[in-house]
N, C-alpha and C positions, 0 to 999 in steps of 0.2 A: 504494500500500500504506500502511495506517495503522500507527501505532505504539501500544503500550499506553498509555492515558491521553491520547492525542492527540485533539484535536477532529476530528469527522467532518463535513466540509463547509467550503467557503470561499465568499466572495461570487462570484457569477457573473462569469466572465471576459469575457463577450460574449454576443451573440445566439446562438440555437441554430443548429447546422449541419444538424441533421436534425429532422424532426417525425415521430413514430411513434405510431400508435394500435394498440391491441389487447392481446394477452397477452404473456407472457414470450418465447414462441417468435417472435413478430413483432418484438420488440425485438432478440432475438439475431440474427435474419436481417438486420436493418437495420445492425447494428454489426459483423458478422462480418468485413467487409473495410474497416471504417472505424475502426481502432484509435484510441481517445482522443477520438472525436467527441463534441461537446457536443449533447445530445439533449433535446428537449422531448417528454416521453412522456405520452400520454393513455391510462392503463391501463383495461382493462375489468375486470370482476369476477373474472377468472381469474388476474390477475397477482399471484403470490406475492412477486415482487421488489418491486413497488410497496408492498405491505404492510410489507416489511422495512425500507424506507427512509422510510416514513411519507408516501408520495405517494398522496393520495386523489383528486386532480383535477389537470389540467394547470396548471402554475404560470404566472404572468404572466411576460412576458419581462423586465420591469424589476424590479430589487430581489430577484431570486431567488437562492437558494443552489445551488451545484453540488456533487454528491457523486460520487466515483469508484467505479465498480463493476468487479468482475472478471468474466472470462468463463471458460467451461469448453470447451476444444476437444477433441472426440473424433476418431476416425479419419475420420469423414465428416460431422460436423455441428458445431454451435456452440450453446452454452447460456449463459444468464445466471443460472440458479437451481439446477437439480438434474438429475442423471442417475441413473436407477434401473434396475438390472439384476435381474430376478426379480419377485416379487410385491411391490408397494409396501406399506409398513407399514400404511397406512390401509385397505388392502384385504385384509389377511391374515386368512384364516379357517382352520378346521381342515384344509381341503383343500389349502392352499398347500403345494406340494411342495418339499422340500429337494433340493439338488443339490450335488455336489462343486464346490468353488470355491477358487481360490488368489488372494490379493490381496497385491500389493506396493505400498508407498508410498515414493516417493523411493528405490527400489531395495532397501528393507527388506521382508522377508517379515513381513506383519502378520496374515495368516489363511490357514490351510490346513485345510479340513475341509468339513463340510456346513452349508449355510445356505439360506435361501429369499429373501434380498434383500441386495444390496449397493447402498448409496446414496452418491453423491458429490455434495456440495452446496457452493455458494458462498453461498447464501442461508440463510434460517432456516425458512421455511414450505413446506409442501406441501399444496396445496388448503386453505389457511387454517389448517392445524394446525401446532403448534409442534414439528415433527419434529426440528429441529436447533437446540436452544436456544442453542448456542454459535456458531451460524453468523453470520458477518458478511460482507455482500456486497462489502466493500472492503478486507479485511485481507490480500489476496494469497495466501490459503491456501484449500484445500478441506477440508471436514470429511468424513470417511469413516466410515460406519457399516455393519457387517455383522451381519445379524439371523439368529440361530440359535435363537430361542425355540421351545420345544416347542408342539405343537398346543393343549394346554390352557392355555397362557399367552397366547395371542394375543388373546383377548377383553379381558383386562385391559390388554394393551398398547394396544389401540385406544381404550379408555376414558381412558387417560392422555395420549394424544397431544395433545389440545387445549391442555393446560397445560404440555406439555413435561416431565412428571414420569415418563416412561417410562425415562429415563436418569438416573443410571447403572444398568446392569443387567448381571449376570454373563454373559448370553448375547447382549448387544449389544456387539460390539467397536467401539471408537471410536478413531480416530486422525486426524491431519491432516497435510497435506503439499502438494506442488506437482505431482507426477506419480504417477498411479495406474494400475496395470495389473491387469486382472481376467481370469482364465482359468477357464472353466467346463469341467468334465468331463461327458461325455455330450452330450446334444442341446443345441442353442441355446436360450437363455432370453429371455423377454420383455424388451424394452428400451423405456424411456420417457425422453424428453428434454424438459425444460420442459413437462411435462404432456401430451405428444403421443406416441402409440405409433410406434415404428420397427421395422424388421425384427428378429427375434430374433438374438442374437449369442452366440458361444461365447468370443470374445476381444474385449476392449475396452481401449483406452487413453484416459485423460482427463488433460489438462494444464491447469493454471490459467494464464490469461492476465491478469496484473495490469493494472489500468487499461484495461480493454477499452473503457470508455465513461465519459462524465461525464453525469450526469443533473441537470437543473434540478428543484429541489424547492421 
């Protein structure tokens, strides 16, 4: 976990313990049971985490810097960037249905009403868009956003996502914390973890795992 004003990254402590290629889901799968592993990550174009830490290509083993990243553990999976329940903000159209949802963060009730998306992120980007401008993949906390914008506001939302100027907004509830619990009223809703679809859910717990891995950059 980093502290405000502290430098992010230290000289590499040794050679990589894991070599991983692919997207954020591939990285998450590799480190889920290897907490704190030092990883040489070769990202593909789908890795939003690589964009957040400035990793464009696999680093050399010698002279590299290592940065600590957090993980997001759900009831049945592991992520290193973002968990989205409902319609992702970059895909919201007029037809995106709202649903009753209650969200608690660290035991505090933070939202209870109708929304069409709940996003829990340790990173900053979603499909290359600056969806979570305050997101930091190594600060030990998750950013939580609940989207309840009306149908007519969603086009403007999508246009502002690339620059991260969609927030603050009165109908995007933002908070941060370590443990998130989401309960949906009615039928189960779409679930996306690190860019991949998972079976719909009505109830979801997400817990931040600080220092889930160390990346060479």
